LORO-466516 format. One record per residue (C-alpha): x, y, z. Coordinates in pm, 1 decimal. Last residue first. Layout:
N
<site><u>X</u><v>Y</v><w>Z</w></site>
...
// end
This chain:
369
<site><u>2407.0</u><v>-1746.2</v><w>1449.3</w></site>
<site><u>2273.6</u><v>-1404.2</v><w>1377.8</w></site>
<site><u>2377.2</u><v>-1253.4</v><w>1040.8</w></site>
<site><u>2430.1</u><v>-894.7</v><w>1063.1</w></site>
<site><u>2452.0</u><v>-635.1</v><w>777.4</w></site>
<site><u>2591.1</u><v>-297.9</v><w>817.5</w></site>
<site><u>2502.9</u><v>-32.4</v><w>551.3</w></site>
<site><u>2634.3</u><v>304.1</v><w>458.7</w></site>
<site><u>2362.0</u><v>569.5</v><w>444.6</w></site>
<site><u>2181.2</u><v>760.4</v><w>184.4</w></site>
<site><u>1836.7</u><v>615.0</v><w>250.8</w></site>
<site><u>1815.0</u><v>469.9</v><w>-92.5</w></site>
<site><u>2186.7</u><v>376.8</v><w>-92.6</w></site>
<site><u>2113.6</u><v>165.4</v><w>235.6</w></site>
<site><u>1827.5</u><v>-4.1</v><w>42.3</w></site>
<site><u>2061.3</u><v>-60.5</v><w>-264.1</w></site>
<site><u>2314.9</u><v>-211.6</v><w>-23.5</w></site>
<site><u>2033.7</u><v>-439.0</v><w>112.2</w></site>
<site><u>1996.2</u><v>-588.9</v><w>-240.0</w></site>
<site><u>2376.1</u><v>-644.7</v><w>-276.7</w></site>
<site><u>2414.9</u><v>-808.1</v><w>67.4</w></site>
<site><u>2121.7</u><v>-1031.8</v><w>-14.0</w></site>
<site><u>2304.0</u><v>-1127.1</v><w>-325.7</w></site>
<site><u>2625.9</u><v>-1202.0</v><w>-134.6</w></site>
<site><u>2424.3</u><v>-1423.3</v><w>117.7</w></site>
<site><u>2279.7</u><v>-1613.4</v><w>-163.8</w></site>
<site><u>2613.7</u><v>-1682.4</v><w>-299.1</w></site>
<site><u>2732.0</u><v>-1799.1</v><w>22.6</w></site>
<site><u>2458.8</u><v>-2042.9</v><w>59.8</w></site>
<site><u>2143.9</u><v>-1947.8</v><w>244.4</w></site>
<site><u>1947.0</u><v>-2220.7</v><w>425.4</w></site>
<site><u>1567.4</u><v>-2154.9</v><w>451.5</w></site>
<site><u>1392.3</u><v>-1910.2</v><w>675.5</w></site>
<site><u>1689.8</u><v>-1669.3</v><w>699.0</w></site>
<site><u>1690.6</u><v>-1390.8</v><w>948.1</w></site>
<site><u>1876.0</u><v>-1095.4</v><w>826.5</w></site>
<site><u>1986.1</u><v>-796.0</v><w>1082.0</w></site>
<site><u>2024.6</u><v>-481.4</v><w>895.2</w></site>
<site><u>2223.9</u><v>-185.7</v><w>1046.5</w></site>
<site><u>2174.3</u><v>157.1</v><w>874.9</w></site>
<site><u>2467.2</u><v>422.3</v><w>921.5</w></site>
<site><u>2584.4</u><v>747.6</v><w>1044.4</w></site>
<site><u>2298.5</u><v>883.0</v><w>1228.7</w></site>
<site><u>2125.7</u><v>544.7</v><w>1307.7</w></site>
<site><u>1859.3</u><v>360.6</v><w>1127.2</w></site>
<site><u>1779.5</u><v>21.3</v><w>1278.5</w></site>
<site><u>1681.3</u><v>-234.0</v><w>1022.1</w></site>
<site><u>1509.5</u><v>-586.1</v><w>1045.1</w></site>
<site><u>1518.8</u><v>-857.8</v><w>804.0</w></site>
<site><u>1303.5</u><v>-1166.7</v><w>698.3</w></site>
<site><u>1376.3</u><v>-1475.3</v><w>499.6</w></site>
<site><u>1295.8</u><v>-1700.4</v><w>204.6</w></site>
<site><u>970.3</u><v>-1546.2</v><w>65.8</w></site>
<site><u>919.1</u><v>-1697.4</v><w>-276.9</w></site>
<site><u>929.9</u><v>-1483.3</v><w>-585.7</w></site>
<site><u>1257.4</u><v>-1610.8</v><w>-743.4</w></site>
<site><u>1435.1</u><v>-1505.7</v><w>-402.1</w></site>
<site><u>1223.5</u><v>-1259.0</v><w>-166.7</w></site>
<site><u>1378.0</u><v>-1147.5</v><w>162.0</w></site>
<site><u>1093.0</u><v>-994.7</v><w>368.7</w></site>
<site><u>1033.0</u><v>-701.8</v><w>598.1</w></site>
<site><u>809.4</u><v>-820.4</v><w>879.5</w></site>
<site><u>419.7</u><v>-782.9</v><w>879.2</w></site>
<site><u>253.4</u><v>-640.0</v><w>1183.7</w></site>
<site><u>-115.4</u><v>-757.3</v><w>1169.1</w></site>
<site><u>-86.5</u><v>-931.7</v><w>1520.6</w></site>
<site><u>-68.2</u><v>-1281.5</v><w>1367.4</w></site>
<site><u>127.6</u><v>-1368.2</v><w>1679.9</w></site>
<site><u>442.8</u><v>-1309.6</v><w>1449.4</w></site>
<site><u>337.2</u><v>-1206.4</v><w>1108.6</w></site>
<site><u>620.3</u><v>-1293.4</v><w>869.0</w></site>
<site><u>777.2</u><v>-1563.3</v><w>1103.9</w></site>
<site><u>425.5</u><v>-1707.6</v><w>1176.8</w></site>
<site><u>352.5</u><v>-1754.8</v><w>805.2</w></site>
<site><u>676.8</u><v>-1959.6</v><w>738.4</w></site>
<site><u>523.6</u><v>-2302.6</v><w>745.0</w></site>
<site><u>250.3</u><v>-2153.1</v><w>525.0</w></site>
<site><u>531.4</u><v>-2135.5</v><w>258.1</w></site>
<site><u>488.8</u><v>-1794.4</v><w>120.9</w></site>
<site><u>474.0</u><v>-1659.6</v><w>-258.0</w></site>
<site><u>222.0</u><v>-1861.7</v><w>-407.6</w></site>
<site><u>54.5</u><v>-1948.7</v><w>-97.6</w></site>
<site><u>-32.3</u><v>-1609.9</v><w>-24.5</w></site>
<site><u>-400.1</u><v>-1623.4</v><w>-41.5</w></site>
<site><u>-578.3</u><v>-1313.8</v><w>122.1</w></site>
<site><u>-362.5</u><v>-1082.6</v><w>-114.0</w></site>
<site><u>-247.9</u><v>-725.4</v><w>-136.6</w></site>
<site><u>-68.0</u><v>-751.6</v><w>189.5</w></site>
<site><u>216.6</u><v>-988.1</v><w>49.4</w></site>
<site><u>356.4</u><v>-826.4</v><w>-243.5</w></site>
<site><u>148.3</u><v>-513.5</v><w>-183.6</w></site>
<site><u>403.9</u><v>-394.6</v><w>86.5</w></site>
<site><u>379.4</u><v>-352.9</v><w>445.5</w></site>
<site><u>688.1</u><v>-539.9</v><w>565.0</w></site>
<site><u>932.9</u><v>-374.7</v><w>330.6</w></site>
<site><u>1084.7</u><v>-573.4</v><w>41.5</w></site>
<site><u>1443.4</u><v>-706.0</v><w>3.1</w></site>
<site><u>1455.8</u><v>-862.2</v><w>-350.8</w></site>
<site><u>1653.8</u><v>-1138.1</v><w>-523.1</w></site>
<site><u>1556.7</u><v>-1192.5</v><w>-895.0</w></site>
<site><u>1680.6</u><v>-1451.3</v><w>-1148.9</w></site>
<site><u>1461.1</u><v>-1285.7</v><w>-1421.3</w></site>
<site><u>1293.2</u><v>-1497.8</v><w>-1690.0</w></site>
<site><u>1199.3</u><v>-1290.1</v><w>-2005.2</w></site>
<site><u>824.0</u><v>-1221.8</v><w>-2078.3</w></site>
<site><u>678.3</u><v>-1161.6</v><w>-2417.6</w></site>
<site><u>323.2</u><v>-995.7</v><w>-2387.5</w></site>
<site><u>11.3</u><v>-1205.0</v><w>-2434.2</w></site>
<site><u>-80.6</u><v>-1249.8</v><w>-2063.4</w></site>
<site><u>19.6</u><v>-868.9</v><w>-1972.4</w></site>
<site><u>-226.1</u><v>-703.4</v><w>-2206.7</w></site>
<site><u>-526.6</u><v>-913.1</v><w>-2090.4</w></site>
<site><u>-453.9</u><v>-824.4</v><w>-1716.9</w></site>
<site><u>-510.0</u><v>-1130.6</v><w>-1529.6</w></site>
<site><u>-823.8</u><v>-1320.2</v><w>-1395.2</w></site>
<site><u>-845.9</u><v>-1635.1</v><w>-1198.8</w></site>
<site><u>-1013.8</u><v>-1967.2</v><w>-1226.1</w></site>
<site><u>-879.1</u><v>-2252.5</v><w>-1038.2</w></site>
<site><u>-740.9</u><v>-2570.0</v><w>-1174.5</w></site>
<site><u>-380.5</u><v>-2524.9</v><w>-1060.6</w></site>
<site><u>-405.7</u><v>-2162.4</v><w>-1211.0</w></site>
<site><u>-673.7</u><v>-2119.5</v><w>-1480.1</w></site>
<site><u>-676.2</u><v>-1819.2</v><w>-1678.4</w></site>
<site><u>-959.0</u><v>-1562.7</v><w>-1745.3</w></site>
<site><u>-867.7</u><v>-1221.8</v><w>-1937.4</w></site>
<site><u>-917.1</u><v>-881.3</v><w>-1824.5</w></site>
<site><u>-914.9</u><v>-551.2</v><w>-2016.9</w></site>
<site><u>-1196.6</u><v>-717.7</v><w>-2216.8</w></site>
<site><u>-1483.4</u><v>-615.5</v><w>-1967.7</w></site>
<site><u>-1378.3</u><v>-400.1</v><w>-1678.8</w></site>
<site><u>-1733.7</u><v>-381.5</v><w>-1591.2</w></site>
<site><u>-1770.0</u><v>-761.1</v><w>-1529.2</w></site>
<site><u>-1455.3</u><v>-750.2</v><w>-1280.8</w></site>
<site><u>-1627.2</u><v>-464.5</v><w>-1106.6</w></site>
<site><u>-1960.0</u><v>-631.4</v><w>-1070.0</w></site>
<site><u>-1771.3</u><v>-950.6</v><w>-942.7</w></site>
<site><u>-1627.0</u><v>-727.4</v><w>-664.9</w></site>
<site><u>-1953.7</u><v>-546.0</v><w>-598.9</w></site>
<site><u>-2118.0</u><v>-884.3</v><w>-533.7</w></site>
<site><u>-1808.3</u><v>-999.1</v><w>-316.5</w></site>
<site><u>-1869.5</u><v>-703.4</v><w>-108.7</w></site>
<site><u>-1609.6</u><v>-439.2</v><w>-96.7</w></site>
<site><u>-1317.5</u><v>-420.4</v><w>151.8</w></site>
<site><u>-1094.7</u><v>-328.0</v><w>-127.2</w></site>
<site><u>-822.7</u><v>-598.2</v><w>-88.2</w></site>
<site><u>-1065.7</u><v>-874.8</v><w>48.3</w></site>
<site><u>-1311.8</u><v>-807.5</v><w>-233.9</w></site>
<site><u>-1043.2</u><v>-832.3</v><w>-500.3</w></site>
<site><u>-905.6</u><v>-1141.3</v><w>-346.8</w></site>
<site><u>-1257.3</u><v>-1284.0</v><w>-353.1</w></site>
<site><u>-1306.1</u><v>-1174.8</v><w>-713.2</w></site>
<site><u>-1001.9</u><v>-1395.0</v><w>-791.2</w></site>
<site><u>-663.2</u><v>-1312.7</v><w>-861.0</w></site>
<site><u>-383.9</u><v>-1375.2</v><w>-1136.6</w></site>
<site><u>-319.0</u><v>-1088.1</v><w>-1109.4</w></site>
<site><u>-160.8</u><v>-832.2</v><w>-860.8</w></site>
<site><u>-110.7</u><v>-506.0</v><w>-1050.2</w></site>
<site><u>-317.7</u><v>-569.3</v><w>-1363.4</w></site>
<site><u>-583.3</u><v>-713.4</v><w>-1164.9</w></site>
<site><u>-598.2</u><v>-434.5</v><w>-897.4</w></site>
<site><u>-590.0</u><v>-165.1</v><w>-1143.5</w></site>
<site><u>-858.3</u><v>-324.4</v><w>-1358.7</w></site>
<site><u>-1088.5</u><v>-386.6</v><w>-1057.6</w></site>
<site><u>-1037.9</u><v>-26.6</v><w>-947.6</w></site>
<site><u>-1114.5</u><v>114.9</v><w>-1292.8</w></site>
<site><u>-1415.3</u><v>-109.6</v><w>-1319.1</w></site>
<site><u>-1554.4</u><v>-34.2</v><w>-988.2</w></site>
<site><u>-1523.8</u><v>354.9</v><w>-1069.4</w></site>
<site><u>-1691.2</u><v>297.9</v><w>-1389.8</w></site>
<site><u>-1991.3</u><v>124.2</v><w>-1233.4</w></site>
<site><u>-2017.4</u><v>407.1</v><w>-965.4</w></site>
<site><u>-2001.3</u><v>707.7</v><w>-1209.0</w></site>
<site><u>-1665.0</u><v>855.9</v><w>-1229.6</w></site>
<site><u>-1573.2</u><v>1201.9</v><w>-1069.5</w></site>
<site><u>-1202.1</u><v>1274.8</v><w>-1089.4</w></site>
<site><u>-1096.2</u><v>1538.8</v><w>-847.9</w></site>
<site><u>-889.5</u><v>1821.7</v><w>-969.1</w></site>
<site><u>-849.6</u><v>2000.5</v><w>-620.9</w></site>
<site><u>-625.2</u><v>1736.8</v><w>-445.6</w></site>
<site><u>-426.7</u><v>1914.6</v><w>-181.8</w></site>
<site><u>-700.8</u><v>2190.0</v><w>-153.4</w></site>
<site><u>-993.0</u><v>1973.0</v><w>-145.8</w></site>
<site><u>-822.5</u><v>1707.5</v><w>71.7</w></site>
<site><u>-740.8</u><v>1958.2</v><w>340.6</w></site>
<site><u>-403.1</u><v>1909.7</v><w>507.4</w></site>
<site><u>-259.3</u><v>1698.7</v><w>763.7</w></site>
<site><u>86.5</u><v>1620.6</v><w>887.4</w></site>
<site><u>281.6</u><v>1339.8</v><w>1044.3</w></site>
<site><u>613.4</u><v>1449.6</v><w>1225.8</w></site>
<site><u>931.4</u><v>1263.3</v><w>1166.7</w></site>
<site><u>1071.7</u><v>1563.4</v><w>983.4</w></site>
<site><u>767.9</u><v>1732.4</v><w>824.7</w></site>
<site><u>592.3</u><v>1427.0</v><w>699.9</w></site>
<site><u>419.0</u><v>1428.7</v><w>373.4</w></site>
<site><u>41.9</u><v>1522.5</v><w>354.8</w></site>
<site><u>-221.7</u><v>1291.6</v><w>490.3</w></site>
<site><u>-561.1</u><v>1383.1</v><w>393.2</w></site>
<site><u>-851.0</u><v>1591.7</v><w>530.4</w></site>
<site><u>-1238.8</u><v>1665.4</v><w>486.6</w></site>
<site><u>-1298.2</u><v>1342.3</v><w>259.2</w></site>
<site><u>-1525.5</u><v>1161.1</v><w>525.8</w></site>
<site><u>-1254.8</u><v>896.5</v><w>569.9</w></site>
<site><u>-992.3</u><v>1174.9</v><w>628.0</w></site>
<site><u>-1195.4</u><v>1335.8</v><w>896.8</w></site>
<site><u>-1277.0</u><v>1015.1</v><w>1055.9</w></site>
<site><u>-912.6</u><v>914.9</v><w>1067.8</w></site>
<site><u>-835.3</u><v>1236.1</v><w>1251.8</w></site>
<site><u>-1134.1</u><v>1184.2</v><w>1494.8</w></site>
<site><u>-1024.1</u><v>837.7</v><w>1571.2</w></site>
<site><u>-682.0</u><v>914.4</v><w>1653.0</w></site>
<site><u>-790.3</u><v>1208.9</v><w>1877.7</w></site>
<site><u>-1021.5</u><v>971.4</v><w>2064.0</w></site>
<site><u>-758.1</u><v>711.0</v><w>2110.4</w></site>
<site><u>-753.6</u><v>779.7</v><w>2508.9</w></site>
<site><u>-723.2</u><v>1149.6</v><w>2488.5</w></site>
<site><u>-864.6</u><v>1376.1</v><w>2220.6</w></site>
<site><u>-1123.2</u><v>1593.1</v><w>2409.4</w></site>
<site><u>-1330.4</u><v>1832.6</v><w>2191.6</w></site>
<site><u>-1336.2</u><v>2162.1</v><w>2374.7</w></site>
<site><u>-1224.4</u><v>2392.9</v><w>2060.0</w></site>
<site><u>-886.1</u><v>2424.2</v><w>2207.7</w></site>
<site><u>-880.1</u><v>2035.2</v><w>2235.9</w></site>
<site><u>-939.5</u><v>1999.4</v><w>1869.1</w></site>
<site><u>-668.0</u><v>2257.1</v><w>1794.6</w></site>
<site><u>-419.0</u><v>2076.0</v><w>2026.0</w></site>
<site><u>-497.2</u><v>1745.8</v><w>1837.3</w></site>
<site><u>-423.1</u><v>1906.8</v><w>1479.8</w></site>
<site><u>-115.5</u><v>2060.8</v><w>1642.7</w></site>
<site><u>11.4</u><v>1717.1</v><w>1749.1</w></site>
<site><u>-80.6</u><v>1561.2</v><w>1408.5</w></site>
<site><u>111.7</u><v>1843.6</v><w>1225.2</w></site>
<site><u>-67.1</u><v>2117.8</v><w>1055.3</w></site>
<site><u>-82.8</u><v>2219.9</v><w>713.2</w></site>
<site><u>-280.7</u><v>2527.4</v><w>606.3</w></site>
<site><u>-328.1</u><v>2614.3</v><w>248.6</w></site>
<site><u>-632.7</u><v>2844.8</v><w>295.6</w></site>
<site><u>-822.4</u><v>2626.1</v><w>531.2</w></site>
<site><u>-649.0</u><v>2405.0</v><w>764.1</w></site>
<site><u>-788.6</u><v>2531.6</v><w>1089.4</w></site>
<site><u>-1136.2</u><v>2593.4</v><w>954.6</w></site>
<site><u>-1150.1</u><v>2225.0</v><w>822.4</w></site>
<site><u>-1003.6</u><v>2098.4</v><w>1128.5</w></site>
<site><u>-1260.3</u><v>2268.7</v><w>1349.0</w></site>
<site><u>-1569.6</u><v>2180.8</v><w>1102.4</w></site>
<site><u>-1483.6</u><v>1818.1</v><w>1082.8</w></site>
<site><u>-1426.0</u><v>1807.8</v><w>1467.7</w></site>
<site><u>-1768.6</u><v>1956.0</v><w>1514.9</w></site>
<site><u>-1920.0</u><v>1663.0</v><w>1316.4</w></site>
<site><u>-1731.2</u><v>1412.9</v><w>1524.3</w></site>
<site><u>-1836.0</u><v>1580.1</v><w>1855.6</w></site>
<site><u>-2200.1</u><v>1606.0</v><w>1733.3</w></site>
<site><u>-2191.8</u><v>1225.3</v><w>1639.5</w></site>
<site><u>-2098.2</u><v>1171.8</v><w>2013.7</w></site>
<site><u>-1767.9</u><v>1066.2</v><w>2155.3</w></site>
<site><u>-1720.9</u><v>854.6</v><w>2480.7</w></site>
<site><u>-1460.6</u><v>639.6</v><w>2322.9</w></site>
<site><u>-1686.1</u><v>331.7</v><w>2322.2</w></site>
<site><u>-1967.3</u><v>538.7</v><w>2184.4</w></site>
<site><u>-1732.2</u><v>651.6</v><w>1926.7</w></site>
<site><u>-1649.1</u><v>302.9</v><w>1810.2</w></site>
<site><u>-2002.1</u><v>202.8</v><w>1795.8</w></site>
<site><u>-2072.6</u><v>510.2</v><w>1566.5</w></site>
<site><u>-1778.7</u><v>430.0</v><w>1353.0</w></site>
<site><u>-1866.3</u><v>64.2</v><w>1289.3</w></site>
<site><u>-2010.7</u><v>127.6</v><w>948.6</w></site>
<site><u>-1758.1</u><v>395.4</v><w>853.0</w></site>
<site><u>-1521.0</u><v>143.0</v><w>704.1</w></site>
<site><u>-1743.6</u><v>108.5</v><w>407.3</w></site>
<site><u>-1727.0</u><v>467.6</v><w>331.5</w></site>
<site><u>-1352.4</u><v>401.3</v><w>229.6</w></site>
<site><u>-1458.9</u><v>190.4</v><w>-61.3</w></site>
<site><u>-1680.9</u><v>391.3</v><w>-302.6</w></site>
<site><u>-1677.7</u><v>725.6</v><w>-150.2</w></site>
<site><u>-1308.0</u><v>713.6</v><w>-30.6</w></site>
<site><u>-1219.5</u><v>590.5</v><w>-364.4</w></site>
<site><u>-1408.5</u><v>872.9</v><w>-540.1</w></site>
<site><u>-1235.5</u><v>1131.7</v><w>-327.0</w></site>
<site><u>-874.6</u><v>982.3</v><w>-366.5</w></site>
<site><u>-871.6</u><v>949.5</v><w>-740.1</w></site>
<site><u>-733.6</u><v>1306.1</v><w>-818.2</w></site>
<site><u>-462.2</u><v>1259.7</v><w>-567.4</w></site>
<site><u>-346.7</u><v>919.4</v><w>-706.4</w></site>
<site><u>-332.0</u><v>675.8</v><w>-392.1</w></site>
<site><u>-95.8</u><v>591.3</v><w>-118.2</w></site>
<site><u>-273.1</u><v>381.7</v><w>131.7</w></site>
<site><u>-370.6</u><v>411.2</v><w>501.7</w></site>
<site><u>-597.8</u><v>124.4</v><w>631.7</w></site>
<site><u>-958.8</u><v>164.5</v><w>740.6</w></site>
<site><u>-1025.3</u><v>-129.8</v><w>502.6</w></site>
<site><u>-992.7</u><v>88.6</v><w>190.8</w></site>
<site><u>-944.8</u><v>445.9</v><w>126.9</w></site>
<site><u>-770.1</u><v>562.7</v><w>438.8</w></site>
<site><u>-539.8</u><v>861.6</v><w>319.8</w></site>
<site><u>-189.9</u><v>917.3</v><w>188.1</w></site>
<site><u>-93.3</u><v>1132.3</v><w>-129.6</w></site>
<site><u>57.7</u><v>1093.4</v><w>-450.8</w></site>
<site><u>230.3</u><v>1301.6</v><w>-716.3</w></site>
<site><u>163.8</u><v>1588.8</v><w>-479.9</w></site>
<site><u>503.3</u><v>1769.1</v><w>-554.2</w></site>
<site><u>570.1</u><v>1709.7</v><w>-169.0</w></site>
<site><u>511.8</u><v>1352.6</v><w>-248.8</w></site>
<site><u>757.2</u><v>1375.7</v><w>-533.2</w></site>
<site><u>1001.0</u><v>1541.4</v><w>-315.5</w></site>
<site><u>975.9</u><v>1260.6</v><w>-44.6</w></site>
<site><u>1041.6</u><v>1014.7</v><w>-321.9</w></site>
<site><u>1349.6</u><v>1218.6</v><w>-430.8</w></site>
<site><u>1473.1</u><v>1256.6</v><w>-72.4</w></site>
<site><u>1446.4</u><v>872.5</v><w>-19.1</w></site>
<site><u>1656.8</u><v>785.2</v><w>-320.5</w></site>
<site><u>1536.3</u><v>734.4</v><w>-691.6</w></site>
<site><u>1696.7</u><v>552.1</v><w>-985.8</w></site>
<site><u>1578.5</u><v>205.8</v><w>-853.4</w></site>
<site><u>1214.7</u><v>327.0</v><w>-865.2</w></site>
<site><u>1027.4</u><v>-1.4</v><w>-782.2</w></site>
<site><u>1235.2</u><v>-65.5</v><w>-484.1</w></site>
<site><u>1204.3</u><v>290.6</v><w>-396.3</w></site>
<site><u>813.2</u><v>297.5</v><w>-401.0</w></site>
<site><u>771.1</u><v>14.7</v><w>-157.4</w></site>
<site><u>1060.7</u><v>184.2</v><w>44.4</w></site>
<site><u>868.4</u><v>486.2</v><w>96.5</w></site>
<site><u>562.2</u><v>290.4</v><w>197.1</w></site>
<site><u>765.1</u><v>79.4</v><w>434.7</w></site>
<site><u>902.0</u><v>415.0</v><w>614.3</w></site>
<site><u>553.6</u><v>539.1</v><w>621.5</w></site>
<site><u>388.5</u><v>247.8</v><w>791.1</w></site>
<site><u>9.7</u><v>254.2</v><w>684.4</w></site>
<site><u>130.8</u><v>281.3</v><w>327.6</w></site>
<site><u>-17.5</u><v>2.5</v><w>142.9</w></site>
<site><u>-42.0</u><v>104.4</v><w>-233.4</w></site>
<site><u>-366.8</u><v>213.6</v><w>-417.8</w></site>
<site><u>-436.7</u><v>263.7</v><w>-788.5</w></site>
<site><u>-161.3</u><v>21.0</v><w>-855.4</w></site>
<site><u>-50.9</u><v>166.8</v><w>-1197.0</w></site>
<site><u>-130.1</u><v>537.4</v><w>-1065.3</w></site>
<site><u>111.3</u><v>479.6</v><w>-770.8</w></site>
<site><u>385.3</u><v>374.4</v><w>-976.5</w></site>
<site><u>335.4</u><v>640.1</v><w>-1243.5</w></site>
<site><u>306.5</u><v>914.4</v><w>-987.7</w></site>
<site><u>616.4</u><v>805.6</v><w>-808.1</w></site>
<site><u>834.2</u><v>814.0</v><w>-1121.3</w></site>
<site><u>908.4</u><v>683.5</v><w>-1452.3</w></site>
<site><u>711.9</u><v>364.8</v><w>-1494.0</w></site>
<site><u>584.3</u><v>300.0</v><w>-1840.5</w></site>
<site><u>394.7</u><v>-44.6</v><w>-1780.6</w></site>
<site><u>355.5</u><v>-242.7</v><w>-2101.7</w></site>
<site><u>643.6</u><v>-502.8</v><w>-2103.3</w></site>
<site><u>707.1</u><v>-505.1</v><w>-1723.9</w></site>
<site><u>1040.4</u><v>-580.3</v><w>-1583.4</w></site>
<site><u>1016.7</u><v>-765.0</v><w>-1252.5</w></site>
<site><u>908.5</u><v>-629.6</v><w>-919.7</w></site>
<site><u>649.0</u><v>-400.7</v><w>-1099.0</w></site>
<site><u>377.6</u><v>-610.0</v><w>-919.1</w></site>
<site><u>228.0</u><v>-705.5</v><w>-1226.4</w></site>
<site><u>550.0</u><v>-856.3</v><w>-1321.0</w></site>
<site><u>578.6</u><v>-1069.6</v><w>-998.9</w></site>
<site><u>228.4</u><v>-1175.0</v><w>-1026.1</w></site>
<site><u>293.7</u><v>-1285.5</v><w>-1393.0</w></site>
<site><u>592.0</u><v>-1488.6</v><w>-1258.9</w></site>
<site><u>403.5</u><v>-1627.0</v><w>-984.6</w></site>
<site><u>124.9</u><v>-1754.5</v><w>-1215.6</w></site>
<site><u>406.6</u><v>-1916.3</v><w>-1420.9</w></site>
<site><u>540.3</u><v>-2080.8</v><w>-1110.1</w></site>
<site><u>192.8</u><v>-2183.5</v><w>-998.4</w></site>
<site><u>141.5</u><v>-2364.0</v><w>-1341.3</w></site>
<site><u>-91.8</u><v>-2173.8</v><w>-1593.5</w></site>
<site><u>-369.9</u><v>-2301.2</v><w>-1803.5</w></site>
<site><u>-488.9</u><v>-2070.0</v><w>-2069.1</w></site>
<site><u>-880.7</u><v>-2025.0</v><w>-2052.4</w></site>
<site><u>-1063.2</u><v>-2218.0</v><w>-2337.0</w></site>
// end
């Protein structure tokens, strides 16, 4: 019979798999280890993606994480749901071919709306490929200028579509920013040692990584995270085999990493400040374990897809925060969703101090009345 877990026990497992609590089997020493553990991490907002790594690697600062990305320990591209993620470089191509390609289904319609033809899109691939060949690396502005010089219009969102299209087709990828400017490079040159698994092996790898980093989860959650069909999601779970174990959470069957379920776990009285675009919330469709539905509007105001940064206590979202980075300090405003006593405020200040240390700036914390 599957093990029965309470919601609190399931949340503790989920927090551990997400590397927000000490994990008994994960060896996490750097950026490469964290991204490899997850397989893919939300990174559509670069500042959020950097802190997603920083909060899981407390010994590293922002400059250390940036240096790791320059060493190509991870790269950013559009592998799933048309959204930017950090992925292991050698896995980027098969992930694009397995899941990224699904976002191409509506590309022709979008091009027609933008006044682009398929010929324009194919020419853009050739133009960008030639401009970046030989280790080239261009800012977004230079990429757009290069397309314009070749007679391919980039106004009215056409440029963004073509840059996205080039990456999903596996021609380019996002290299680390230069200053505040986004840069692009050739995927084959940035990640020359590509892994080439068969389709079922790829489904199994992706399923195992998702479950170990997010479980307990269902096949529907996996399908939602990847953009795969439910049939392929279930096929991936089956292909992962004994690496996954069935449990029941409040009467519903879900899967967890088999190695995690049997490992000893110490209770942790944790308080975290997480970025808005973090796997902690974005990695799930059903967020009820972590978030009171009454607070959903505060996390995604207007349901516009822009997630607020969160304060998490014992696994539950209890507040949001906003930051303004200045030249000499970072100012953070905290918005509690539940009453904070003085001890909780002090702990939030400590957690935000760690974030300020990550940026290398002194903090100022504001509490609106």
